[in-house]
N, C-alpha and C positions, 0 to 999 in steps of 0.2 A: 636664401642662404648663400653666403660667400665663403669661399675657401682660398687659401694662399698656398701655392706650392713653388718648389724651386726646380729649374730645369737648366743644367749646365751653367751654374752660377748667376742665373737671372731668375728673379722672382715674378711669378704670374698670379693672377687672380681669376676666379671662374665663379659664375653664378649658378648654383645647383638647381634653381628653379627655372632655368632656361635650357632645358634638354632638346637636343636635335635627334630625333629617333631615325636611325638608319637601318631598322630592321623591316622585314616584310611579314605580313600576317598570313595565316592559313585557316581554312575552315569556312563554314557558310558565310558569303559576304566579304571574305578576305582577299588578299592579293592572289595567293595560290599559284606560284610559279611552278613550271613543269620541266623537271630535268630527269634524264636518264631512264625515261619510260616508266617511272615509279607511279603507281596509281595515285589519284588524288586523295587527299585526306578524307575520311569517313567519320562522321559525327551522327551518333544514334543514342536514344535513351536506353538506359540500362533496364533489364526486365529481370526482376527477382521475385519469384513466386507470383502473387497477385499485384505486385508493384511495378509500374512502369514509370520511369523517371521523366515525365513530361506533364507539365501543368496543363498544356493544351489538350492532353488525353485524359485529364481528370485527376492527376495526382497534385499533391500539395507543394511538390518541389521539382525542379528540373535537375536531373542527374545523367550527365552524358558519358558514354564511352567514346573515346577518340582513338582512331586508328590512322597512324601517320608513319612516314619514314623521314627523318630529319634531313637526310641527305639530299632528298628531292623535292620536298614539300614546302620548305620554308628556310628562312635564315637560320643557320646552325653553326655551332663552334665544335671543332674536332680536336682530340688530342692524338698523340703518336700511336695510341691503340687502334687507330683506323687502319693501320698497315701492319700490325704485328699479329702473330699467331696467338700470343698470350693475351688474355682479356685485360684491358687497361680502360679505366674509366675517366671521362673528362671531368667528372665531379671530384676526382681525387687528384688528378694531375694538374688541372688548371685552377688557379685561385681567381674566383670571380671577384670583381672589384674595380679599382680605378687605376688607370695607366695614363702616362703621356702618350700622344698619338700624332703622327705627321699624316695629314690628308694631302694627297697628290692626285692630279688627274693626268692621265696618260692616254695617248693615242696608240692604236695597235700597230705593230710592225707586220710585214708580210714576208713570210719564209716559205718558199716552195708553194705558194698560193694559199697558205694557211695564215689567218690573222692570229698574232700571238703578242703577248706582252714579253719583250726581250730586254736586252741589256741597255737599250737607250733610256730605260727608266732611270738610269744613273743621273741623267742630267736633271731630273725632277726632285732628286733626293737633297735634303738640307745637310749642311756640314756635319751638324751633330744629330745623331739619330734619337728619336724618342723611343719608348718602349714598344710601341705598336705603330704599324704601318697601315693606313687605310687607302686603298686604291680604287679610284673612281675611273672607269674606262669610258672612252668616247667612241660613238655617240652616246650621250646619256639622256635618252628620252623616257617619258613617263611609262610607255609601254613595257619597259624592263621590269616593272613590278609584277605584271602577269605573263611575262614572255614564256613561249613554248620553247625551250632549249632542246628538248629531246628530239633526236634524229636530225638535228640542224648543224652539227659539227661546230660548236661553240668555240670562241677563242680560248686560249690557255696560257700558262706561264712557260716559257722555256726553262730548262734545268740551269742554264747560265744566269737568267734573271733571278731565279730562287737563290742560288749561291751568292749573288751579289747582295741579296737582302740580308742573308744570314751573316755574311762578312761585315756588313754595315752595323750589325749588332741588334737587329729587331728580334723580338721574341713572339710577337703576335701579329699575324697578317690577316687583314679583312679585305675581301674582294667581292665585287658585284657579279663575278662570273659564278656559274655553278659548280666549277672545280678549277683547280690550279693545273690539272691535267687534262689531256685530250678526252673526249667523250668515249672513244674506243681506243685502247692502246694495249689490249691483250692482257690487262692486269698489271702493267708495269709500274704505274704510278710514279714515274721518275721524279717529277717535281715534288711530290710529297716526301719521297725518300731523302731528296736533297734538303728540304727544309728541316726535317726532323733528324737527319743524320743517322738513319736507321739502314743497316744494323750496327754500323761501326761504334758509334757513341751517342745513343739517343738523347735528343734535346727534350727530356720528359716534360718540362714545364712551358714549352712552346705550343702555340696553338694556331690553328687556321679556321677563320670564319668565312663562310661562303654565302652568296646570294643576299648581300646587303643592297641597299639603294641609297645613295647620297644625292639629295636634290641639288639642282644646278645653282641655287642661290647661296649654297654654303661654299664659302671661299676656301681655297687651299691654304694650308698653314698648320700651326700647332694647336692641338686640342687636348682637352682632358677627356679620356674615353672611359665610360663605365660599361664593362662587359659583364652581363648577367645572363645566367641560364639556370634552369631547375636542377636539382641534385639527382640526376638520373644516372644510374650505374651502367653507362654505355660509352662506346667510343666517341659518340657525338650527342648533342642535345640542342633542341631548338633554343635560339638565344635572342636577346633584345639589346644589342649594343646602342649606346647613346653617346653623343659627343656634346662637349660643353666649350664654348669659345673661351680662350685664354687671352688675357690682356696683361701686358708687361706693367709691373708696378714701379 
């Protein structure tokens, strides 16, 4: 299926049957990245009276209970409710669907011995921003899919880099890091606050998606992004972002 869209006075086409999945999986046999010391996902058959939801245990159907935390177990999309006292739901704030997206690959800078994504990212950004920015960090090895980030002081975004992306006009940020902020920062979450402009004037329809993985064979450039997640009434939900190559018409 082919679609035609317009981006800054230029028409592009995409084939919707050629998705590039940039999400990670979780559960038995999945990628199962590890962040913030959050326990791994637990999957077990439901037990209701005499019924156990497992064909292997004699039932007619499998019915699992899944216990997980989106923030540390898998690719997930967050809304500004991640950092507000008031309950806000990603299912309400963020419109799942299609967006134009710039994919850029960046190397980390070093600031006081810490690897970060800083303002040098400006050199990678196109002149005209898409609606979303997908950031692939280097090195980009396959082990990133199952990486244990917990306790290993992963790289993060500087507040200045986040401010640059906001000023550029992006509304949706996707990163292969477990967080845009340091693993331990005393609860400051400064980069999150800069991105969502909380508390001054919250960008209620802006999102952050963390723990993606963009394969090396996918070239930097302009894409169509399909950002999908279940309608869970929480600040974040597991998500399955997909990219579609765009070709000028």
